[in-house]
Backbone as numpy.savetxt, mean C-alpha at the origin, in Angstrom:
# Nx Ny Nz CAx CAy CAz Cx Cy Cz
-18.65 -18.91 -5.76 -17.41 -18.24 -6.16 -16.45 -18.20 -4.97
-15.24 -18.71 -5.16 -14.23 -18.71 -4.11 -13.13 -17.71 -4.47
-12.64 -17.01 -3.46 -11.63 -15.96 -3.67 -10.43 -16.23 -2.77
-9.24 -16.07 -3.34 -7.99 -16.22 -2.58 -7.36 -14.85 -2.42
-7.08 -14.46 -1.19 -6.39 -13.20 -0.88 -4.96 -13.53 -0.47
-3.99 -12.91 -1.13 -2.59 -13.10 -0.75 -2.27 -12.07 0.33
-1.90 -12.55 1.49 -1.68 -11.66 2.63 -0.43 -10.82 2.46
-0.50 -9.61 2.98 0.64 -8.72 3.09 1.08 -8.77 4.54
2.21 -9.39 4.81 2.60 -9.61 6.19 3.86 -8.83 6.55
4.03 -8.62 7.85 5.22 -7.97 8.38 5.68 -8.80 9.56
6.60 -9.70 9.32 7.06 -10.59 10.37 5.95 -11.50 10.82
5.60 -11.41 12.10 4.58 -12.29 12.67 3.17 -11.72 12.57
3.00 -10.60 11.93 1.68 -9.97 11.82 1.29 -9.81 10.37
0.00 -9.66 10.13 -0.48 -9.30 8.80 -0.85 -7.83 8.82
-0.45 -7.10 7.81 -0.69 -5.67 7.77 -2.16 -5.37 7.55
-2.52 -4.14 7.89 -3.89 -3.66 7.72 -4.34 -3.76 6.27
-3.39 -3.70 5.33 -3.72 -3.82 3.91 -4.39 -5.16 3.60
-4.04 -6.19 4.35 -4.67 -7.50 4.16 -6.14 -7.45 4.56
-6.42 -6.84 5.69 -7.81 -6.72 6.16 -8.66 -5.97 5.13
-8.09 -4.94 4.55 -8.85 -4.13 3.59 -9.06 -4.90 2.28
-8.08 -5.72 1.91 -8.25 -6.54 0.71 -9.30 -7.63 0.95
-9.37 -8.14 2.17 -10.42 -9.11 2.52 -11.80 -8.46 2.38
-11.92 -7.20 2.77 -13.20 -6.50 2.61 -13.61 -6.46 1.14
-12.66 -6.15 0.26 -12.95 -6.15 -1.17 -13.32 -7.54 -1.66
-12.61 -8.55 -1.18 -12.89 -9.93 -1.59 -14.29 -10.38 -1.17
-14.72 -9.95 0.01 -16.03 -10.34 0.51 -17.16 -9.75 -0.33
-16.88 -8.68 -1.05 -17.88 -8.11 -1.95 -18.05 -8.99 -3.20
-17.06 -9.86 -3.44 -17.14 -10.80 -4.55 -17.77 -12.11 -4.13
-17.46 -12.54 -2.90 -17.90 -13.88 -2.48 -17.85 -13.98 -0.96
-18.64 -14.89 -0.44 -18.59 -15.18 0.99 -17.52 -16.19 1.33
-16.96 -16.83 0.30 -15.93 -17.85 0.51 -14.56 -17.24 0.23
-13.94 -16.71 1.26 -12.66 -16.03 1.12 -11.61 -16.76 1.94
-10.55 -17.20 1.25 -9.40 -17.80 1.91 -8.23 -16.84 1.84
-7.33 -16.92 2.80 -6.15 -16.06 2.84 -4.91 -16.93 2.73
-4.01 -16.56 1.84 -2.74 -17.26 1.67 -1.64 -16.46 2.35
-0.99 -17.07 3.34 0.15 -16.46 4.02 1.41 -17.17 3.56
2.36 -16.41 3.07 3.56 -17.02 2.50 4.81 -16.54 3.24
5.79 -17.41 3.32 7.06 -17.04 3.94 7.50 -18.06 4.95
8.80 -18.32 4.99 9.35 -19.28 5.94 9.13 -18.77 7.37
8.64 -19.65 8.25 8.42 -19.27 9.63 7.28 -18.30 9.82
6.19 -18.49 9.07 5.08 -17.54 9.08 3.86 -18.05 9.82
4.04 -19.03 10.70 2.89 -19.60 11.40 2.17 -18.55 12.24
2.92 -17.68 12.91 2.29 -16.66 13.74 1.46 -15.70 12.90
1.96 -15.36 11.73 1.21 -14.48 10.82 -0.05 -15.19 10.33
0.05 -16.49 10.07 -1.12 -17.25 9.64 -2.17 -17.29 10.73
-1.74 -17.45 11.98 -2.69 -17.45 13.10 -3.36 -16.09 13.23
-2.61 -15.02 12.96 -3.20 -13.68 13.00 -4.22 -13.51 11.89
-3.91 -14.03 10.70 -4.84 -13.94 9.58 -6.12 -14.73 9.85
-6.00 -15.81 10.60 -7.16 -16.65 10.91 -8.18 -15.92 11.77
-7.76 -14.83 12.41 -8.67 -14.07 13.27 -9.44 -13.00 12.52
-9.14 -12.82 11.24 -9.87 -11.83 10.45 -11.30 -12.33 10.24
-12.24 -11.47 10.50 -13.65 -11.85 10.43 -14.04 -12.35 9.05
-14.81 -13.42 9.01 -15.43 -14.00 7.82 -14.45 -14.68 6.86
-13.19 -14.85 7.27 -12.26 -15.64 6.47 -12.58 -17.12 6.68
-12.72 -17.84 5.59 -13.10 -19.25 5.65 -11.94 -20.14 6.09
-10.76 -19.88 5.52 -9.61 -20.76 5.76 -8.34 -19.97 5.48
-7.27 -20.31 6.19 -5.95 -19.71 5.93 -5.03 -20.80 5.41
-4.38 -20.50 4.31 -3.39 -21.42 3.73 -2.00 -20.89 4.06
-1.15 -21.75 4.57 0.20 -21.36 4.96 1.21 -22.05 4.06
1.93 -21.27 3.28 2.95 -21.80 2.37 4.32 -21.33 2.83
5.19 -22.26 3.09 6.52 -21.91 3.59 7.61 -22.50 2.68
8.56 -21.66 2.35 9.77 -22.07 1.65 10.77 -20.94 1.79
12.05 -21.25 1.62 13.08 -20.21 1.74 12.87 -19.10 0.73
12.49 -19.46 -0.50 12.29 -18.46 -1.56 11.15 -17.51 -1.22
10.14 -18.01 -0.50 8.99 -17.17 -0.16 9.29 -16.20 0.98
10.39 -16.42 1.69 10.72 -15.54 2.80 10.95 -14.11 2.33
11.38 -13.95 1.10 11.69 -12.61 0.58 10.74 -12.20 -0.54
9.59 -12.85 -0.59 8.54 -12.47 -1.55 9.03 -12.46 -3.00
9.93 -13.37 -3.34 10.39 -13.44 -4.73 9.20 -13.74 -5.63
9.04 -12.91 -6.65 7.85 -13.00 -7.51 7.73 -14.38 -8.14
8.84 -14.97 -8.52 8.80 -16.28 -9.18 8.25 -17.35 -8.23
8.64 -17.27 -6.96 8.18 -18.26 -5.99 6.71 -18.04 -5.63
6.30 -16.78 -5.47 4.90 -16.48 -5.17 4.01 -16.93 -6.32
4.44 -16.61 -7.53 3.66 -17.00 -8.72 3.45 -18.51 -8.77
4.53 -19.27 -8.59 4.42 -20.73 -8.67 3.53 -21.29 -7.56
3.63 -20.71 -6.38 2.80 -21.16 -5.26 1.32 -20.91 -5.53
1.00 -19.73 -6.03 -0.40 -19.38 -6.30 -0.95 -20.20 -7.46
-0.16 -20.41 -8.49 -0.63 -21.18 -9.65 -1.01 -22.60 -9.25
-0.30 -23.15 -8.28 -0.63 -24.51 -7.82 -1.97 -24.56 -7.11
-2.44 -23.40 -6.63 -3.71 -23.34 -5.90 -4.84 -22.78 -6.75
-4.51 -22.22 -7.91 -5.46 -21.40 -8.67 -6.70 -22.15 -9.13
-6.59 -23.44 -9.36 -7.75 -24.19 -9.87 -8.93 -24.14 -8.90
-8.67 -23.93 -7.63 -9.74 -23.93 -6.65 -10.38 -22.58 -6.43
-9.98 -21.56 -7.22 -10.48 -20.21 -6.97 -10.90 -19.52 -8.27
-11.89 -18.67 -8.14 -12.38 -17.88 -9.27 -11.69 -16.53 -9.36
-11.07 -16.09 -8.25 -10.39 -14.79 -8.25 -9.23 -14.84 -7.26
-8.16 -14.14 -7.60 -7.01 -13.98 -6.72 -6.82 -12.49 -6.50
-6.79 -12.07 -5.24 -6.65 -10.65 -4.90 -5.41 -10.44 -4.05
-4.81 -9.27 -4.20 -3.68 -8.87 -3.37 -3.71 -7.36 -3.22
-3.18 -6.83 -2.13 -3.09 -5.38 -2.00 -2.18 -4.81 -3.08
-2.48 -3.59 -3.52 -1.66 -2.93 -4.55 -0.44 -2.30 -3.90
0.37 -3.14 -3.26 1.62 -2.71 -2.65 2.76 -2.98 -3.63
3.97 -2.66 -3.22 5.12 -2.93 -4.08 5.22 -4.41 -4.40
5.00 -5.27 -3.39 5.06 -6.71 -3.62 3.92 -7.18 -4.52
2.71 -6.70 -4.23 1.57 -7.11 -5.04 1.72 -6.73 -6.50
2.24 -5.54 -6.74 2.45 -5.09 -8.12 3.58 -5.87 -8.80
4.38 -6.55 -8.01 5.50 -7.32 -8.56 5.05 -8.69 -9.04
4.29 -9.41 -8.20 3.97 -10.78 -8.58 2.61 -10.97 -9.25
1.66 -10.06 -9.05 0.34 -10.28 -9.64 0.33 -10.27 -11.17
1.08 -9.40 -11.84 1.12 -9.48 -13.31 1.67 -10.82 -13.81
2.62 -11.40 -13.09 3.16 -12.71 -13.48 2.07 -13.79 -13.36
1.31 -13.72 -12.28 0.23 -14.69 -12.09 -0.80 -14.56 -13.20
-1.18 -13.33 -13.53 -2.16 -13.10 -14.60 -1.65 -13.62 -15.93
-0.37 -13.37 -16.21 0.19 -13.83 -17.49 0.17 -15.35 -17.59
0.52 -16.03 -16.52 0.53 -17.49 -16.54 -0.88 -18.06 -16.64
-1.86 -17.35 -16.10 -3.25 -17.79 -16.21 -3.90 -17.32 -17.52
-3.16 -16.52 -18.30 -3.63 -15.99 -19.58 -4.91 -15.16 -19.41
-4.86 -14.27 -18.41 -5.97 -13.34 -18.19 -5.41 -11.93 -18.07
-6.27 -10.95 -18.22 -5.85 -9.56 -18.09 -5.89 -9.17 -16.61
-4.78 -8.68 -16.05 -4.83 -8.24 -14.65 -5.67 -6.98 -14.51
-6.37 -6.88 -13.40 -7.18 -5.70 -13.09 -6.51 -5.02 -11.90
-5.97 -3.84 -12.13 -5.09 -3.24 -11.13 -5.75 -2.10 -10.37
-5.41 -2.04 -9.07 -5.67 -0.86 -8.24 -7.16 -0.52 -8.14
-8.00 -1.51 -7.94 -9.44 -1.21 -7.91 -9.81 -0.44 -6.64
-10.82 0.41 -6.76 -11.31 1.19 -5.61 -12.77 0.85 -5.30
-13.39 0.03 -6.15 -14.77 -0.37 -5.90 -15.07 -1.68 -6.62
-15.83 -2.55 -5.94 -16.35 -3.76 -6.56 -17.81 -3.49 -6.90
-18.11 -3.37 -8.18 -19.47 -3.07 -8.61 -20.30 -4.36 -8.63
-19.70 -5.41 -9.19 -20.33 -6.72 -9.22 -19.22 -7.75 -9.36
-19.59 -9.01 -9.53 -18.57 -10.06 -9.61 -17.66 -9.95 -10.82
-18.07 -9.19 -11.83 -17.22 -9.05 -13.01 -16.96 -7.59 -13.39
-17.37 -6.66 -12.56 -17.26 -5.25 -12.89 -16.60 -4.49 -11.73
-15.61 -3.65 -12.08 -14.81 -2.99 -11.06 -14.51 -1.55 -11.49
-14.22 -0.71 -10.50 -13.85 0.67 -10.76 -12.41 0.89 -10.32
-11.66 1.59 -11.16 -10.26 1.88 -10.85 -9.92 3.29 -11.33
-8.96 3.95 -10.69 -8.56 5.29 -11.12 -7.65 5.23 -12.35
-7.78 6.24 -13.21 -6.88 6.39 -14.36 -6.47 7.86 -14.45
-5.53 8.15 -15.34 -5.03 9.52 -15.51 -4.63 10.14 -14.18
-3.76 9.40 -13.47 -3.23 9.86 -12.19 -4.33 10.20 -11.19
-5.42 9.44 -11.25 -6.51 9.61 -10.31 -7.49 10.71 -10.66
-7.33 11.32 -11.84 -8.23 12.40 -12.23 -9.53 11.90 -12.85
-9.60 10.62 -13.14 -10.83 10.03 -13.67 -10.95 8.61 -13.13
-12.18 8.12 -13.10 -12.44 6.75 -12.68 -12.96 5.95 -13.87
-12.45 4.75 -13.99 -12.82 3.87 -15.10 -13.56 2.66 -14.55
-14.72 2.35 -15.12 -15.46 1.14 -14.76 -15.22 0.11 -15.84
-14.68 -1.03 -15.44 -14.33 -2.06 -16.42 -15.07 -3.36 -16.09
-15.38 -4.10 -17.14 -16.04 -5.39 -16.99 -15.17 -6.44 -17.66
-14.99 -7.57 -17.00 -14.15 -8.61 -17.53 -14.95 -9.88 -17.82
-14.55 -10.57 -18.89 -15.18 -11.84 -19.23 -14.27 -13.01 -18.85
-13.12 -12.71 -18.24 -12.19 -13.78 -17.87 -12.80 -14.67 -16.80
-12.60 -15.96 -16.94 -13.14 -16.91 -15.98 -12.47 -16.76 -14.62
-11.17 -16.47 -14.63 -10.44 -16.21 -13.39 -10.01 -14.75 -13.39
-10.10 -14.14 -12.24 -9.77 -12.73 -12.13 -8.55 -12.56 -11.23
-7.61 -11.74 -11.69 -6.40 -11.43 -10.92 -6.43 -9.93 -10.67
-6.58 -9.55 -9.39 -6.93 -8.17 -9.04 -6.01 -7.65 -7.95
-5.52 -6.43 -8.13 -4.88 -5.73 -7.02 -5.84 -4.67 -6.50
-5.82 -4.47 -5.20 -6.79 -3.62 -4.50 -6.07 -2.42 -3.89
-6.60 -1.22 -4.13 -6.07 -0.04 -3.46 -6.60 -0.04 -2.03
-5.75 -0.33 -1.05 -6.25 -0.50 0.33 -6.94 0.74 0.89
-6.49 1.93 0.49 -7.07 3.14 1.06 -8.54 3.33 0.68
-9.02 2.56 -0.30 -10.41 2.72 -0.76 -11.39 1.83 0.00
-10.90 0.95 0.86 -11.77 0.01 1.56 -11.54 0.06 3.07
-12.61 -0.19 3.81 -12.48 -0.30 5.26 -11.84 -1.64 5.61
-11.18 -1.67 6.74 -10.53 -2.91 7.17 -11.56 -3.89 7.72
-11.41 -5.15 7.35 -12.26 -6.21 7.92 -11.96 -6.31 9.41
-12.97 -6.66 10.17 -12.82 -6.74 11.62 -12.11 -8.01 12.07
-11.95 -8.11 13.37 -11.37 -9.31 13.97 -12.50 -10.20 14.50
-12.13 -11.30 15.10 -13.12 -12.19 15.68 -13.33 -13.47 14.92
-12.57 -13.66 13.85 -12.69 -14.90 13.08 -11.99 -16.06 13.78
-12.29 -17.26 13.31 -11.67 -18.46 13.88 -11.41 -19.47 12.78
-10.79 -19.00 11.71 -10.53 -19.87 10.55 -9.46 -20.91 10.88
-9.55 -22.04 10.20 -8.52 -23.06 10.35 -7.29 -22.68 9.54
-6.14 -23.21 9.91 -4.89 -22.97 9.19 -4.44 -24.29 8.58
-4.23 -24.26 7.27 -3.87 -25.48 6.54 -2.55 -25.25 5.81
-1.61 -26.16 5.96 -0.32 -26.05 5.29 -0.44 -26.48 3.83
0.18 -25.70 2.94 0.24 -26.05 1.52 1.69 -25.95 1.08
1.99 -26.51 -0.07 3.37 -26.53 -0.55 3.83 -25.14 -0.97
5.01 -24.77 -0.53 5.62 -23.51 -0.95 6.61 -23.78 -2.06
6.50 -23.06 -3.16 7.34 -23.31 -4.33 8.71 -22.64 -4.18
9.66 -23.07 -5.03 10.94 -22.38 -5.06 10.89 -21.32 -6.17
12.00 -20.63 -6.36 12.01 -19.50 -7.28 12.69 -19.81 -8.60
12.89 -21.08 -8.88 13.53 -21.43 -10.16 14.95 -20.88 -10.23
15.23 -20.14 -11.28 16.59 -19.60 -11.48 16.84 -18.32 -10.69
15.79 -17.74 -10.15 15.95 -16.50 -9.39 16.45 -16.81 -7.98
17.21 -15.90 -7.43 17.73 -16.08 -6.07 17.81 -14.74 -5.37
17.56 -14.76 -4.09 17.67 -13.55 -3.27 19.13 -13.27 -2.99
19.53 -12.03 -3.19 20.93 -11.65 -2.96 21.07 -10.82 -1.69
20.38 -9.67 -1.64 20.49 -8.83 -0.44 19.38 -7.79 -0.47
19.20 -7.11 0.63 18.25 -6.01 0.69 18.76 -4.96 1.66
18.37 -3.73 1.40 18.70 -2.63 2.30 17.39 -2.04 2.80
17.20 -2.04 4.09 15.95 -1.59 4.67 16.19 -0.39 5.59
15.30 0.59 5.46 15.34 1.74 6.36 14.48 1.41 7.58
15.12 1.34 8.75 14.40 1.00 9.97 14.06 2.27 10.74
12.85 2.33 11.24 12.40 3.51 11.95 11.38 3.12 13.01
11.37 3.89 14.09 10.37 3.68 15.13 9.06 4.38 14.79
9.05 5.15 13.71 7.83 5.85 13.31 6.85 4.89 12.65
5.59 5.29 12.54 4.60 4.42 11.88 4.97 4.15 10.42
4.50 3.02 9.92 4.71 2.71 8.51 3.93 3.71 7.65
4.55 4.18 6.58 3.97 5.25 5.77 2.58 4.88 5.25
2.41 3.68 4.74 1.14 3.31 4.13 0.00 3.17 5.10
0.29 3.00 6.39 -0.76 2.77 7.37 -0.84 3.88 8.42
-0.01 4.91 8.30 0.05 5.96 9.32 -1.21 6.82 9.31
-1.62 7.28 10.50 -2.77 8.16 10.61 -2.39 9.62 10.37
-1.11 9.92 10.52 -0.59 11.27 10.24 0.67 11.11 9.38
0.76 11.89 8.33 1.93 11.86 7.45 2.41 13.30 7.24
3.70 13.52 7.40 4.30 14.80 7.05 5.26 14.55 5.90
5.08 15.29 4.81 5.88 15.08 3.61 6.63 16.34 3.24
7.85 16.14 2.75 8.67 17.26 2.32 8.98 17.19 0.85
9.23 18.36 0.25 9.50 18.44 -1.17 10.89 18.95 -1.49
11.11 19.20 -2.76 12.42 19.63 -3.23 12.83 20.98 -2.65
11.85 21.78 -2.23 12.15 23.11 -1.68 13.03 23.05 -0.44
13.12 21.89 0.21 13.94 21.81 1.41 15.43 21.88 1.10
15.82 21.61 -0.12 17.17 21.94 -0.58 18.27 20.93 -0.40
18.19 20.06 0.61 19.24 19.08 0.82 18.73 17.98 1.73
19.44 16.85 1.74 19.05 15.75 2.62 19.17 16.16 4.08
20.21 16.92 4.40 20.40 17.35 5.78 19.24 18.24 6.24
18.86 19.19 5.38 17.76 20.09 5.71 16.45 19.33 5.80
16.26 18.37 4.89 15.03 17.56 4.88 14.84 16.90 6.24
15.87 16.22 6.71 15.74 15.48 7.96 15.71 16.42 9.17
16.42 17.55 9.08 16.41 18.51 10.18 15.03 19.12 10.38
14.28 19.27 9.30 12.94 19.87 9.37 11.87 18.81 9.61
11.92 17.70 8.86 10.83 16.74 8.87 10.86 15.81 10.09
12.02 15.36 10.48 12.09 14.36 11.55 11.56 14.87 12.89
11.97 16.07 13.35 11.42 16.54 14.63 9.90 16.75 14.59
9.39 17.25 13.45 7.95 17.45 13.33 7.21 16.11 13.36
7.76 15.13 12.65 7.14 13.80 12.64 7.15 13.19 14.04
8.26 13.35 14.74 8.34 12.80 16.11 7.35 13.50 17.03
7.19 14.79 16.85 6.26 15.55 17.69 4.81 15.09 17.48
4.47 14.77 16.24 3.10 14.39 15.89 2.86 12.88 15.93
3.93 12.10 16.09 3.79 10.65 15.98 3.44 10.23 14.57
4.04 10.92 13.60 3.69 10.75 12.20 4.75 9.98 11.42
4.35 9.49 10.26 5.29 8.93 9.30 5.82 10.05 8.42
7.00 9.85 7.87 7.61 10.84 6.98 7.48 10.38 5.54
6.99 11.29 4.68 6.91 11.03 3.25 7.69 12.07 2.49
7.71 11.92 1.18 8.45 12.86 0.33 7.85 12.86 -1.06
8.04 13.96 -1.75 7.64 14.02 -3.15 8.68 13.28 -4.00
8.32 12.96 -5.23 9.28 12.29 -6.10 10.49 13.17 -6.36
10.26 14.48 -6.47 11.37 15.38 -6.72 12.38 15.33 -5.58
11.89 15.25 -4.34 12.79 15.16 -3.18 13.54 13.83 -3.17
12.85 12.77 -3.54 13.51 11.45 -3.59 14.54 11.42 -4.71
14.18 11.91 -5.88 15.12 11.91 -7.00 16.35 12.76 -6.70
16.18 13.81 -5.89 17.31 14.67 -5.54 18.17 14.06 -4.43
17.72 12.93 -3.87 18.51 12.25 -2.85 18.26 12.75 -1.43
17.19 13.53 -1.25 16.90 14.04 0.09 16.31 12.95 0.99
15.61 12.00 0.39 14.92 10.96 1.16 15.00 9.65 0.40
14.91 8.51 1.11 14.97 7.21 0.44 13.72 6.93 -0.39
13.81 5.98 -1.28 12.71 5.66 -2.20 11.43 5.27 -1.48
11.55 4.59 -0.34 10.33 4.13 0.33 9.60 5.26 1.05
10.11 6.47 0.97 9.39 7.64 1.49 8.48 8.24 0.43
8.64 7.84 -0.81 7.96 8.54 -1.91 6.45 8.33 -1.89
5.72 9.43 -1.93 4.26 9.43 -2.02 3.87 9.91 -3.40
2.99 9.17 -4.07 2.55 9.61 -5.39 2.21 8.47 -6.30
1.98 8.80 -7.54 1.55 7.82 -8.53 2.56 6.69 -8.68
3.83 7.01 -8.64 4.87 5.98 -8.77 5.48 5.63 -7.41
4.86 6.10 -6.33 5.30 5.76 -4.98 4.17 5.09 -4.22
3.97 5.52 -2.99 2.92 4.93 -2.16 1.68 5.82 -2.17
0.54 5.17 -2.15 -0.74 5.88 -2.04 -1.15 5.86 -0.58
-1.37 7.04 -0.02 -1.71 7.15 1.40 -3.02 7.91 1.55
-3.71 7.63 2.64 -4.95 8.35 2.94 -5.07 8.51 4.45
-4.13 9.22 5.07 -4.16 9.38 6.53 -5.25 10.36 6.96
-5.44 10.45 8.25 -6.37 11.44 8.77 -5.85 12.85 8.59
-4.52 13.01 8.65 -3.88 14.31 8.49 -2.65 14.17 7.62
-2.58 14.98 6.57 -1.42 14.99 5.67 -0.88 16.41 5.62
0.37 16.59 5.99 1.01 17.90 5.98 2.08 17.91 4.90
1.89 18.78 3.90 2.83 18.89 2.78 3.66 20.15 2.96
4.97 19.98 3.05 5.87 21.10 3.31 6.82 21.27 2.11
6.73 22.41 1.47 7.60 22.68 0.34 7.32 21.79 -0.86
6.07 21.35 -1.00 5.67 20.50 -2.13 4.74 21.31 -3.03
5.09 21.42 -4.29 4.29 22.26 -5.20 2.95 21.63 -5.51
2.92 20.28 -5.58 1.65 19.59 -5.84 1.49 19.15 -7.28
2.54 18.56 -7.84 2.43 17.99 -9.19 1.36 16.92 -9.19
0.74 16.71 -10.35 -0.38 15.79 -10.45 -0.01 14.39 -9.99
1.25 13.98 -10.22 1.67 12.64 -9.80 1.70 12.52 -8.29
2.04 13.61 -7.60 2.04 13.57 -6.14 0.62 13.59 -5.60
-0.22 14.42 -6.18 -1.61 14.51 -5.72 -2.32 13.17 -5.83
-1.97 12.38 -6.84 -2.60 11.07 -7.02 -2.35 10.15 -5.84
-1.27 10.40 -5.09 -0.93 9.53 -3.97 -1.43 9.99 -2.63
-2.00 11.22 -2.54 -2.37 11.69 -1.20 -3.67 12.49 -1.15
-4.33 12.70 -2.27 -5.49 13.59 -2.27 -6.72 13.00 -1.56
-6.68 11.71 -1.24 -7.78 11.10 -0.49 -7.59 11.23 1.02
-6.54 11.93 1.46 -6.33 12.17 2.88 -7.52 12.95 3.45
-7.85 12.68 4.70 -9.03 13.31 5.29 -8.85 14.83 5.42
-7.70 15.26 5.96 -7.38 16.68 6.09 -5.99 16.90 5.50
-5.89 17.86 4.59 -4.62 18.18 3.94 -4.21 19.59 4.33
-3.01 19.71 4.86 -2.43 21.01 5.21 -1.21 21.24 4.32
-1.17 22.39 3.66 -0.07 22.70 2.75 0.67 23.93 3.23
2.00 23.84 3.28 2.86 24.98 3.59 3.76 25.21 2.39
3.60 26.36 1.76 4.38 26.66 0.56 4.42 28.18 0.39
5.56 28.72 0.00 5.67 30.17 -0.13 5.11 30.69 -1.46
4.79 29.75 -2.38 4.19 30.14 -3.66 2.67 30.07 -3.54
1.97 31.20 -3.56 0.52 31.17 -3.39 -0.21 30.50 -4.55
0.47 30.32 -5.67 -0.14 29.68 -6.84 0.20 28.19 -6.95
0.84 27.63 -5.94 1.21 26.22 -5.99 -0.04 25.34 -6.11
-0.03 24.36 -7.01 -1.21 23.50 -7.20 -1.66 22.77 -5.93
-0.76 22.56 -4.99 -1.13 21.85 -3.77 -2.26 22.54 -3.03
-2.36 23.86 -3.17 -3.41 24.60 -2.47 -4.80 24.30 -3.03
-4.87 23.74 -4.24 -6.17 23.42 -4.83 -6.84 22.23 -4.14
-6.05 21.38 -3.52 -6.62 20.21 -2.83 -6.51 20.33 -1.31
-5.80 21.35 -0.83 -5.57 21.50 0.60 -6.82 22.00 1.31
-7.07 21.46 2.49 -8.14 21.97 3.35 -7.68 23.24 4.07
-6.38 23.26 4.38 -5.78 24.43 5.02 -4.47 24.76 4.31
-4.34 25.99 3.87 -3.13 26.41 3.18 -2.43 27.53 3.93
-1.12 27.42 4.04 -0.32 28.43 4.75 0.74 28.92 3.77
0.56 30.12 3.25 1.53 30.71 2.32 2.65 31.31 3.14
3.73 30.58 3.24 4.86 31.02 4.06 6.09 30.19 3.72
7.25 30.72 4.06 8.50 29.97 3.92 8.53 28.93 5.04
8.83 27.69 4.68 8.84 26.62 5.69 9.84 26.93 6.80
10.88 27.72 6.51 11.92 28.00 7.51 11.37 28.79 8.69
10.30 29.52 8.45 9.64 30.22 9.56 8.37 29.51 10.00
7.66 28.89 9.04 6.37 28.26 9.35 6.53 27.04 10.22
7.50 26.18 9.92 7.64 24.95 10.67 8.07 25.21 12.12
9.04 26.10 12.36 9.34 26.42 13.78 8.13 26.99 14.52
7.32 27.82 13.86 6.12 28.33 14.50 5.14 27.21 14.82
5.02 26.26 13.90 4.15 25.12 14.13 4.65 24.27 15.29
5.96 24.04 15.34 6.54 23.26 16.43 6.30 23.94 17.78
6.44 25.27 17.80 6.21 26.01 19.04 4.75 25.89 19.48
3.83 26.00 18.49 2.40 25.92 18.80 2.02 24.54 19.31
2.72 23.50 18.83 2.43 22.13 19.26 2.98 21.86 20.66
3.87 22.75 21.11 4.44 22.57 22.46 5.55 21.58 22.45
């Protein structure tokens, strides 16, 4: 059984999510190849070649692949699909965009957001906003799977896989127009070891950043937000943690002014240590918190900053 992992890259590097997806792939087969896509991605391909136990790295370059256009990724993968029994990708925004297209073209049912590989045809995934786990078995000859990276350990380094160039497809009628990116010196939210998140209780975008940014800088943390805070315009969409945002599992998660709706809990309840600050003692967030502080954030956060020095 051969498995193809679609790499999640950031410029010249491959993200930790790729290593974790390789770990899941290795539970299916010892023959794991990694596909690195994007114009000018040779450095990222060389980085992927160092992942332990990767057999081969495929490098596909085209202008359309530079921006992860789903149509171009789909066409590139379909050209390679005959050589693989399974295609895996991290359950990131990009993975959730192109993997359903690949499954549809292969006429198979996509298996999304797995947290465990039980066997070569049986997988476990969360349902009902993470409140239950579902074990599913597939009879499809080819499997198209997205992997929840927080559920797997990262594959180690030390590999010496070869890098082979393959054809990169175009995007057909689709074309890249523009993108708006929030640039920050803080850690990436999905890979951060510490996350501080703010909720609607902060009241405004100005207050959100006045409270969250100094605390994040003090801790070397990434900044997250509840959906309510994002919908209210306090924080950009890529800050959102939850069922319809990013799933995180840092060593420390600090929730400030977040009530703890089930959709938010689905995105952060696997954090190692959860600290909740909320003035409502009945807030659902306290049910999953390891440490709860019933207080107004306007007094609690300055006290925390002072204690941190």
